[in-house]
Each structure stands twice: as structure tokens, then as C-alpha cells.
PLY file of the C-alpha trace (Angstrom):
ply
format ascii 1.0
element vertex 480
property float x
property float y
property float z
element edge 479
property int vertex1
property int vertex2
end_header
-29.96 26.97 3.68
-28.57 24.56 1.11
-25.95 26.99 -0.18
-24.92 27.89 3.36
-24.63 24.22 4.20
-22.41 23.58 1.21
-20.10 26.44 2.16
-19.85 25.17 5.71
-19.33 21.63 4.49
-16.49 22.90 2.33
-14.85 24.51 5.35
-15.40 21.31 7.26
-13.75 19.23 4.55
-10.69 21.47 4.46
-10.39 21.13 8.20
-10.81 17.37 7.95
-8.09 17.21 5.33
-5.81 19.23 7.58
-6.43 16.95 10.52
-6.18 14.01 8.11
-5.86 10.45 9.40
-3.64 8.54 11.77
-1.28 6.01 10.23
-3.31 3.02 9.16
-3.33 0.38 11.86
-3.11 -3.06 10.33
-5.33 -5.47 12.19
-4.64 -9.19 12.05
-6.76 -11.92 10.56
-5.44 -15.29 11.60
-6.12 -18.01 9.08
-4.03 -21.00 8.06
-1.32 -19.84 5.67
-2.27 -16.17 5.66
-2.17 -13.40 8.24
-1.89 -9.65 7.96
1.82 -10.12 8.53
1.68 -11.50 4.99
-0.40 -8.69 3.48
-2.25 -10.04 0.45
-1.15 -8.71 -2.94
-3.40 -6.40 -4.89
-6.22 -8.01 -6.83
-7.06 -7.44 -10.47
-8.56 -3.94 -10.80
-11.67 -5.48 -12.38
-12.58 -7.41 -9.22
-14.77 -5.41 -6.83
-16.44 -6.19 -3.49
-19.68 -4.88 -2.04
-19.75 -3.22 1.39
-23.34 -2.71 2.58
-25.70 -4.07 5.25
-23.18 -6.40 6.90
-24.20 -7.60 10.37
-20.70 -7.58 11.89
-18.15 -6.58 13.21
-19.46 -4.26 15.91
-17.86 -1.01 14.76
-20.65 1.53 15.21
-20.16 4.83 13.41
-16.79 3.68 12.05
-18.39 0.78 10.14
-18.41 2.39 6.68
-14.80 3.54 6.82
-13.36 0.49 8.60
-15.13 -1.81 6.16
-13.58 0.06 3.25
-10.19 -0.22 4.97
-10.74 -3.97 5.31
-11.48 -4.28 1.58
-8.38 -2.19 0.81
-6.18 -4.35 3.00
-7.56 -7.49 1.34
-6.21 -6.18 -1.95
-9.44 -5.00 -3.61
-8.97 -2.02 -5.89
-12.69 -1.50 -6.48
-15.59 -1.32 -4.02
-19.36 -0.89 -3.97
-20.92 1.30 -1.28
-24.36 2.81 -0.67
-24.81 6.58 -0.65
-28.52 7.36 -0.48
-31.33 7.59 2.08
-31.21 3.81 2.53
-28.26 4.32 4.88
-30.95 5.30 7.41
-32.94 2.15 6.81
-33.06 -1.00 8.89
-33.26 -4.12 6.68
-35.89 -6.72 7.54
-33.37 -9.13 9.02
-32.10 -6.45 11.41
-35.39 -6.51 13.33
-33.90 -8.67 16.03
-33.41 -8.47 19.74
-30.24 -6.69 20.70
-28.01 -9.28 22.39
-26.43 -6.46 24.40
-29.42 -4.84 25.99
-32.68 -5.79 24.31
-34.95 -3.69 22.18
-35.36 -3.34 18.43
-32.13 -2.63 16.61
-32.36 0.33 14.26
-28.81 0.92 13.24
-28.98 1.75 9.54
-26.95 -0.21 7.02
-23.66 1.28 8.24
-24.33 0.80 11.98
-25.14 4.43 12.69
-28.07 6.77 12.30
-26.36 9.97 13.34
-26.77 11.27 9.79
-30.52 10.57 9.85
-33.56 12.62 10.77
-35.28 12.13 14.11
-38.32 11.06 12.11
-36.44 7.90 11.20
-37.57 6.60 14.58
-40.85 5.93 12.82
-40.29 2.54 11.25
-41.38 3.48 7.74
-39.13 6.51 7.35
-35.81 6.85 5.59
-34.94 10.51 5.96
-31.49 11.97 6.16
-30.57 14.78 8.50
-32.20 18.14 7.70
-28.81 19.53 6.63
-28.26 16.78 4.05
-30.53 17.94 1.26
-28.82 16.37 -1.73
-26.45 13.64 -2.84
-23.69 16.24 -3.04
-24.23 17.12 0.61
-24.03 13.43 1.49
-20.85 12.94 -0.58
-19.32 15.80 1.41
-19.84 13.97 4.72
-16.49 13.19 6.41
-17.10 9.43 6.29
-17.63 9.40 2.53
-14.72 11.79 2.10
-12.50 9.33 3.95
-13.70 6.37 1.89
-13.21 8.24 -1.40
-9.70 9.20 -0.34
-8.71 5.52 -0.21
-6.68 4.12 -3.12
-9.55 2.35 -4.88
-9.53 2.85 -8.63
-13.29 2.30 -9.01
-16.24 3.12 -6.76
-19.63 1.63 -7.54
-21.99 3.90 -5.61
-25.63 2.89 -5.14
-27.41 6.23 -5.37
-31.01 7.43 -5.38
-32.29 10.97 -4.94
-32.30 12.57 -1.52
-34.81 15.21 -2.67
-37.49 13.61 -4.82
-40.48 15.47 -3.39
-41.38 12.71 -0.95
-40.47 12.52 2.72
-41.29 8.90 3.35
-42.18 5.60 1.75
-45.76 6.78 1.28
-46.24 4.75 -1.89
-44.25 1.70 -0.94
-46.92 -0.76 -2.14
-46.65 -2.73 1.06
-49.28 -5.38 1.63
-50.74 -6.11 5.08
-49.07 -9.09 6.64
-46.51 -9.44 3.88
-43.52 -8.60 6.04
-42.83 -7.14 9.39
-43.48 -3.41 9.50
-40.09 -2.72 7.95
-39.36 -2.94 4.24
-37.28 -4.99 1.89
-34.98 -2.89 -0.23
-36.27 -4.21 -3.55
-39.85 -3.14 -2.79
-38.90 0.48 -3.26
-36.01 2.58 -4.43
-34.88 4.81 -1.61
-37.11 7.89 -1.19
-39.13 7.33 -4.32
-41.15 4.62 -6.02
-41.89 3.54 -9.58
-45.53 2.69 -8.88
-48.31 5.22 -9.20
-48.66 8.18 -11.56
-46.08 9.15 -14.13
-43.26 11.12 -12.53
-43.98 14.83 -12.57
-41.74 17.38 -14.27
-40.88 18.72 -10.83
-39.73 15.32 -9.59
-37.63 14.73 -12.68
-36.11 18.22 -12.45
-35.08 17.64 -8.82
-33.55 14.33 -9.87
-31.71 16.00 -12.74
-30.29 18.68 -10.45
-29.10 16.20 -7.82
-27.20 14.07 -10.33
-25.89 17.07 -12.26
-24.56 18.65 -9.05
-23.13 15.37 -7.76
-21.35 14.65 -11.05
-19.78 18.12 -11.19
-18.72 17.81 -7.55
-17.03 14.43 -8.09
-15.33 15.53 -11.29
-13.88 18.62 -9.64
-13.11 17.17 -6.21
-11.34 14.07 -7.51
-9.70 15.45 -10.66
-6.25 14.00 -11.39
-6.82 11.08 -8.98
-7.46 8.47 -11.72
-10.64 7.40 -9.91
-13.77 6.12 -11.64
-17.22 6.57 -10.08
-20.11 4.43 -11.32
-23.38 5.91 -10.06
-25.58 2.81 -9.90
-29.21 3.86 -9.93
-31.94 1.56 -8.58
-30.95 -1.69 -6.95
-31.96 -4.57 -9.27
-34.56 -2.72 -11.36
-36.54 -5.84 -12.23
-37.92 -6.14 -8.71
-39.17 -2.54 -8.81
-41.28 -2.96 -11.97
-43.10 -6.19 -11.09
-46.62 -6.60 -9.71
-46.99 -8.09 -6.26
-48.34 -11.55 -5.48
-51.03 -12.17 -2.85
-48.39 -12.22 -0.11
-47.01 -8.82 -1.04
-43.86 -9.94 -2.81
-42.78 -9.06 -6.38
-44.07 -11.80 -8.66
-41.27 -12.79 -11.05
-43.64 -15.02 -13.04
-45.56 -11.95 -14.25
-44.72 -9.29 -16.83
-43.59 -5.83 -15.70
-46.28 -3.19 -15.12
-46.40 -0.61 -17.96
-46.60 2.44 -15.65
-43.49 1.34 -13.77
-41.66 0.62 -17.02
-42.42 4.12 -18.24
-41.27 5.70 -14.98
-38.07 3.64 -15.07
-37.29 4.89 -18.59
-37.94 8.50 -17.57
-35.79 8.15 -14.48
-32.74 6.51 -16.08
-32.75 8.91 -19.03
-33.12 11.93 -16.75
-30.12 10.80 -14.69
-28.08 10.15 -17.83
-28.92 13.56 -19.28
-27.74 15.18 -16.04
-24.47 13.25 -16.00
-23.84 13.96 -19.69
-24.39 17.68 -19.22
-22.14 17.83 -16.16
-19.39 15.92 -18.00
-19.64 18.20 -21.02
-19.25 21.26 -18.82
-16.32 19.71 -16.93
-14.24 18.56 -19.88
-11.16 20.33 -18.53
-11.11 18.12 -15.43
-8.95 15.13 -16.34
-7.94 12.04 -14.42
-11.44 11.23 -13.15
-14.62 9.73 -14.58
-18.28 9.63 -13.54
-20.73 7.28 -15.28
-24.22 5.92 -14.76
-24.69 2.18 -14.20
-28.26 0.88 -14.66
-28.77 -2.46 -12.90
-31.04 -5.27 -14.08
-31.39 -8.81 -12.78
-33.81 -10.90 -14.88
-32.29 -11.94 -18.20
-32.83 -15.68 -18.59
-36.57 -15.00 -18.24
-36.47 -12.88 -21.41
-34.30 -15.30 -23.36
-36.97 -17.90 -22.62
-39.69 -15.65 -24.07
-40.78 -13.47 -21.15
-40.56 -9.74 -20.50
-38.28 -7.90 -18.10
-36.25 -4.71 -17.76
-33.69 -5.87 -20.34
-36.38 -6.12 -23.04
-38.73 -3.32 -22.02
-36.48 -0.63 -20.52
-32.88 -1.07 -21.66
-33.54 -0.52 -25.42
-35.33 2.75 -24.58
-32.60 4.16 -22.35
-29.08 5.42 -22.90
-27.15 4.57 -19.75
-23.36 4.63 -19.92
-23.24 1.11 -18.52
-25.69 -1.65 -17.63
-25.08 -3.70 -14.50
-26.16 -7.33 -14.41
-26.94 -8.85 -11.02
-26.30 -12.27 -12.43
-27.79 -14.81 -10.04
-30.18 -16.18 -12.68
-27.35 -17.43 -14.94
-24.14 -16.91 -12.93
-24.12 -20.44 -11.51
-25.25 -22.18 -14.68
-23.49 -23.38 -17.83
-20.91 -21.05 -19.31
-22.81 -20.86 -22.59
-26.00 -19.65 -20.87
-24.06 -17.00 -19.00
-22.37 -15.80 -22.20
-25.73 -15.71 -23.99
-27.09 -13.47 -21.23
-24.18 -11.04 -21.57
-24.57 -10.92 -25.35
-28.30 -10.36 -25.05
-27.91 -7.44 -22.64
-25.25 -5.88 -24.87
-27.51 -6.16 -27.92
-30.32 -4.35 -26.11
-27.94 -1.75 -24.68
-26.75 -0.86 -28.17
-30.31 -0.49 -29.49
-30.37 3.18 -28.45
-27.34 3.91 -30.62
-25.17 4.94 -27.66
-21.75 3.35 -27.53
-19.13 2.73 -24.88
-17.43 5.63 -23.16
-13.85 5.80 -21.87
-12.23 4.33 -19.83
-14.24 1.20 -20.50
-13.77 -1.41 -23.16
-16.14 -1.73 -26.08
-18.53 -3.56 -23.76
-21.15 -1.64 -21.79
-22.21 -4.49 -19.50
-20.62 -5.18 -16.12
-21.42 -7.72 -13.41
-22.98 -5.59 -10.69
-23.49 -8.45 -8.25
-22.62 -12.12 -7.92
-21.64 -14.00 -4.80
-21.38 -17.48 -3.34
-23.00 -18.61 -0.08
-20.28 -20.67 1.58
-22.45 -22.45 4.15
-25.29 -23.57 1.92
-23.82 -23.21 -1.58
-21.44 -26.12 -1.96
-18.07 -26.20 -3.69
-19.40 -27.14 -7.17
-21.48 -23.96 -7.13
-18.43 -21.87 -6.26
-16.41 -23.55 -9.00
-19.07 -22.76 -11.60
-19.38 -19.17 -10.41
-15.63 -18.64 -10.78
-15.72 -20.17 -14.26
-18.36 -17.60 -15.17
-16.43 -14.76 -13.53
-13.53 -15.60 -15.82
-15.90 -15.95 -18.76
-17.23 -12.45 -18.06
-13.72 -10.99 -17.89
-12.73 -12.73 -21.11
-15.93 -11.44 -22.72
-14.91 -7.90 -21.83
-16.86 -6.71 -18.78
-15.03 -3.78 -17.18
-15.76 -4.95 -13.63
-17.17 -7.86 -11.60
-18.63 -6.91 -8.23
-18.68 -9.72 -5.66
-21.22 -10.04 -2.84
-20.16 -9.34 -0.12
-17.53 -8.18 2.38
-19.51 -9.13 5.51
-22.59 -11.39 5.51
-25.95 -9.61 5.69
-28.10 -12.74 6.13
-27.17 -14.01 9.58
-29.80 -14.54 12.28
-28.82 -11.52 14.36
-26.54 -8.54 14.62
-22.97 -9.34 15.70
-23.47 -13.07 15.12
-21.38 -16.09 15.85
-20.57 -18.38 12.95
-23.32 -20.78 14.01
-25.86 -17.95 13.62
-25.12 -17.51 9.90
-27.00 -19.80 7.54
-25.85 -18.59 4.12
-22.25 -17.42 4.26
-22.13 -14.53 1.80
-18.81 -13.13 2.98
-15.18 -12.40 2.31
-14.50 -12.19 6.05
-16.38 -14.31 8.60
-17.62 -13.16 12.01
-15.35 -13.59 15.02
-16.82 -15.96 17.62
-14.61 -14.60 20.38
-14.86 -10.83 20.00
-17.64 -8.90 18.26
-15.40 -5.96 17.41
-12.74 -8.07 15.67
-12.55 -9.70 12.26
-12.79 -13.45 11.83
-11.26 -15.81 9.31
-11.05 -15.18 5.59
-13.61 -17.07 3.54
-13.13 -19.78 0.94
-14.56 -17.42 -1.69
-11.97 -14.75 -0.90
-9.06 -17.21 -0.91
-10.16 -18.59 -4.29
-10.49 -15.06 -5.69
-7.05 -14.19 -4.29
-5.56 -17.28 -5.93
-7.15 -16.56 -9.31
-6.88 -12.78 -9.54
-3.65 -11.56 -8.02
-2.44 -8.40 -9.68
1.09 -8.26 -11.02
1.43 -4.73 -9.64
3.05 -4.17 -6.24
1.23 -2.33 -3.49
2.02 1.34 -3.35
3.60 2.71 -0.21
0.92 4.22 2.00
1.45 7.84 2.98
1.80 8.65 6.63
-1.18 10.64 7.82
-2.27 12.26 11.02
-5.86 11.82 12.04
-8.28 12.64 14.76
-10.73 10.05 16.01
-13.97 9.64 14.06
-15.83 11.10 17.02
-13.72 14.26 16.87
-14.03 14.53 13.08
-17.79 14.31 13.24
-18.04 16.68 16.19
-16.14 19.32 14.21
-18.25 18.60 11.12
-21.51 19.13 13.01
-20.12 22.14 14.84
-19.38 23.84 11.55
-22.86 23.00 10.34
-24.23 24.85 13.33
-25.75 21.74 14.92
0 1
1 2
2 3
3 4
4 5
5 6
6 7
7 8
8 9
9 10
10 11
11 12
12 13
13 14
14 15
15 16
16 17
17 18
18 19
19 20
20 21
21 22
22 23
23 24
24 25
25 26
26 27
27 28
28 29
29 30
30 31
31 32
32 33
33 34
34 35
35 36
36 37
37 38
38 39
39 40
40 41
41 42
42 43
43 44
44 45
45 46
46 47
47 48
48 49
49 50
50 51
51 52
52 53
53 54
54 55
55 56
56 57
57 58
58 59
59 60
60 61
61 62
62 63
63 64
64 65
65 66
66 67
67 68
68 69
69 70
70 71
71 72
72 73
73 74
74 75
75 76
76 77
77 78
78 79
79 80
80 81
81 82
82 83
83 84
84 85
85 86
86 87
87 88
88 89
89 90
90 91
91 92
92 93
93 94
94 95
95 96
96 97
97 98
98 99
99 100
100 101
101 102
102 103
103 104
104 105
105 106
106 107
107 108
108 109
109 110
110 111
111 112
112 113
113 114
114 115
115 116
116 117
117 118
118 119
119 120
120 121
121 122
122 123
123 124
124 125
125 126
126 127
127 128
128 129
129 130
130 131
131 132
132 133
133 134
134 135
135 136
136 137
137 138
138 139
139 140
140 141
141 142
142 143
143 144
144 145
145 146
146 147
147 148
148 149
149 150
150 151
151 152
152 153
153 154
154 155
155 156
156 157
157 158
158 159
159 160
160 161
161 162
162 163
163 164
164 165
165 166
166 167
167 168
168 169
169 170
170 171
171 172
172 173
173 174
174 175
175 176
176 177
177 178
178 179
179 180
180 181
181 182
182 183
183 184
184 185
185 186
186 187
187 188
188 189
189 190
190 191
191 192
192 193
193 194
194 195
195 196
196 197
197 198
198 199
199 200
200 201
201 202
202 203
203 204
204 205
205 206
206 207
207 208
208 209
209 210
210 211
211 212
212 213
213 214
214 215
215 216
216 217
217 218
218 219
219 220
220 221
221 222
222 223
223 224
224 225
225 226
226 227
227 228
228 229
229 230
230 231
231 232
232 233
233 234
234 235
235 236
236 237
237 238
238 239
239 240
240 241
241 242
242 243
243 244
244 245
245 246
246 247
247 248
248 249
249 250
250 251
251 252
252 253
253 254
254 255
255 256
256 257
257 258
258 259
259 260
260 261
261 262
262 263
263 264
264 265
265 266
266 267
267 268
268 269
269 270
270 271
271 272
272 273
273 274
274 275
275 276
276 277
277 278
278 279
279 280
280 281
281 282
282 283
283 284
284 285
285 286
286 287
287 288
288 289
289 290
290 291
291 292
292 293
293 294
294 295
295 296
296 297
297 298
298 299
299 300
300 301
301 302
302 303
303 304
304 305
305 306
306 307
307 308
308 309
309 310
310 311
311 312
312 313
313 314
314 315
315 316
316 317
317 318
318 319
319 320
320 321
321 322
322 323
323 324
324 325
325 326
326 327
327 328
328 329
329 330
330 331
331 332
332 333
333 334
334 335
335 336
336 337
337 338
338 339
339 340
340 341
341 342
342 343
343 344
344 345
345 346
346 347
347 348
348 349
349 350
350 351
351 352
352 353
353 354
354 355
355 356
356 357
357 358
358 359
359 360
360 361
361 362
362 363
363 364
364 365
365 366
366 367
367 368
368 369
369 370
370 371
371 372
372 373
373 374
374 375
375 376
376 377
377 378
378 379
379 380
380 381
381 382
382 383
383 384
384 385
385 386
386 387
387 388
388 389
389 390
390 391
391 392
392 393
393 394
394 395
395 396
396 397
397 398
398 399
399 400
400 401
401 402
402 403
403 404
404 405
405 406
406 407
407 408
408 409
409 410
410 411
411 412
412 413
413 414
414 415
415 416
416 417
417 418
418 419
419 420
420 421
421 422
422 423
423 424
424 425
425 426
426 427
427 428
428 429
429 430
430 431
431 432
432 433
433 434
434 435
435 436
436 437
437 438
438 439
439 440
440 441
441 442
442 443
443 444
444 445
445 446
446 447
447 448
448 449
449 450
450 451
451 452
452 453
453 454
454 455
455 456
456 457
457 458
458 459
459 460
460 461
461 462
462 463
463 464
464 465
465 466
466 467
467 468
468 469
469 470
470 471
471 472
472 473
473 474
474 475
475 476
476 477
477 478
478 479
């Protein structure tokens, strides 16, 4: 079944490439001093933006692709996207009444569940469609194909196994009454969990195969494109290795649990071994790179004498890169932030592994940092930007900013007044749910500080069918 699916998917992709895409339609964002008539210049290639779980605009199944197009048109040359079973998951703050008809919204993080199993209707499930049995199958989906065809130089892809030997969040460690019946993403890692027994050889072998196959696919498919793919495994590892408090939340005051630490080490090293092997066997494919990024988020805790992933897991692993979700020091003094980067780098080098091309001598990147415009205050933004520059001067290969569209508003398709935080590059549109709103202060400051000196390349003229037609053909060829 899997081999047949891959062959059909390959036929589908060729057909999609033949149909290609319509000329890009530039939408307008009206803000004082800047509209799409004055297309922003390209940004520094080291500045990335995250595109996941936004609550607007109302784009339905086109949300993934149109969001990537928005980031492209804003000048970003790097982007973070999710490509794992979590695309079928409804975040806790999506459990809200639908303003357009009532009922519980279960849209998935990219506003569609048409690539999900029918079992996803059960609230604790995150299963992909029966024909998507691996990460390679998911990467071959027309939507991801279209995103990867865009002129980004770097893709940070949040990935976890599709086939880990579990079909649901059976071991999600949820506590009665802790949350609504849905789950927070940091309580688990996609279709698997670090708690419980040591991972079995079968689970690790399935993980190895998925990442080996995905790496070989990306290296072959995107050879000579000068694209870099960072496969970021486990969102903010520190949350996944902590015990829970009495309310069912990870307790950051406690030390990591030894069984989870051991599973994390096994997992990251298994993924790295798979990527290494695939790269070694694909040495003839030039102009493309695939690397593992292992994300941590508690560093100041360790510098102050505690234990966390950076002290217990990083020295025992050999990831290509280590991502730092830097909220614990990213808004503090520059010296504290620099100390955190140096500390991570020292632990990363403990395994003896060194940097790999095309990166600098540094193996640490900023995997997430963002400013909440509504509640954050200008001094906080100023300090964050000081530390962004400090990170670039220090040598990080990339800084990933949170986020393109806010994921913390009070409801889907919100008005500005229904957003309390303001993590965004583009704000919601109060007049029309399907349109973009104003550009944020964070984006305008980033644009001011990090304009690239390179001109935009001319965009090729393409023909394209509608997304509905593309997906109909895709599913037809899959025999669905």
C-alpha cells in the first residue's frame, strides 16, 4: 500500500507541476507609509518567521500556502512550518464557538482537516489520512509541494513521526480537570510521548526509517535549488521531559524525569543517525541541505544551578544544530542572553560533533522569539531586537520570529479587540475575515533593521489550477 501510494503520489506531483500555479496575485495591505504597491525589500536571509496555528485570516484549505505567500511577499527568505500529525490537531484556544454557525471548531492548525483520518473527530486523536503513512508521504502532498517551491532559502520544518506504533495520544499524561478535553502541544510530541517505558527497538526503527526516507526524498527532490531544510524535532523539549504539577501542567521548578531524558536522547540520536546515513548516500546531490535541529527552551534555569535539557540531554546527543526558544533570556540583559548562547554551544560541542555546512562555526540558532505587541510594551521590543542583533553578531545561522498571524486571540477569525497578546507580523482585519489587516510594529521594526541589499528576483509566470482542483486530482490519483 505504501509503495503504491508513493508511486501514485509521484504521478500526482508531476501532474501538479504541469498544471503549476496561476500568476501570483498581490493582495494589498494598507498601512501608513507602506502598501503592496511598495513591495517590501527582501529581508536578511537569517531572519525567519513562523507560520503555524494562526487564528486568521479565514482561508480554509488554502491557509498553509497563502500564509507562506504572505511571508514571501513580506520579504522573508526563511520560514517555519509544521509537517507532522499535529496539523490534524485543534489547539486548546481553538475550542470556541464558531461565530459563523455555532459548534466546536476543529479545523487543524492550517484550517483544514481534509488530510486527516475520520477518527480525528474523536477529540483526543491526531491521525493523518490512511494514505499518509510517513513524513515522506506528507511532504509529497500538493500543499507542501507548493510551499517548498517558493523562493525561501531555509525551511524550518517541525516534524515528528507519522508512524511511531501508536494511533492516538494514549500516553499523553493528561490529568483530570487540567485542561479542556483537548491537549496543549507541549504536553506531548505529535503521535508519540517521552513518558513511560524506554522506546522499543521497533519504535526507534520506524523513526529511523521515516527520517531516512524523508531526508533522501528532500535531497533528491530539491537538488540544485540551494534550499536548506532544518528538520526540527520536538517542540521545546524541556516541556516534554518535566513532571506535572497537581493541576496537570509541566512543573518548570522541578528537575527532568530520568526516563524521559533517556527517551529524548534515544530519539534525537536515532533521527540524527538516519539523517547522517541518508546524506552520506546522497553525496552526489548538490545544491540542497537537510539537517536536524533539536529545540530546547530552559537555559537560564541551568546557569542558575538547575537541570534541564541543555545539561542532561544536549551533551549526550549529536544533533547538527540546537534550536533555542529563547523566551527565558531573550528579553533580558544582553550579557545574560550571550551567556545562554555560549552555554548551549559548550554543551553542544561536548559530543565532539562540529558544525556542518552551510552553517557558520556555531551550532546554535534561535528557534523561536517573538514580541506581544498588545501586552508587551515598547521597551520589551527594543530589548528583544538588541538581543536579535546580539545573536546574529554571535554567529547564529538563523533567528526565527513568532509569528506570522497571532495564535492567542479569543476566537477564530477575530477582530483586533479580541486579541490580547499581539504575537503577529500581520494583524487581523476588522472589516473582512478573509483579508489581511495592518502590518505590525514588530514587522516594521524588523524591516527597518534587516533589509537585504539584494534585489527581489523576478517571479516566473506560472499557470495554476485552483487548490480545490489540485487536491481533487491528487485524491483521484490516490484512488480516494
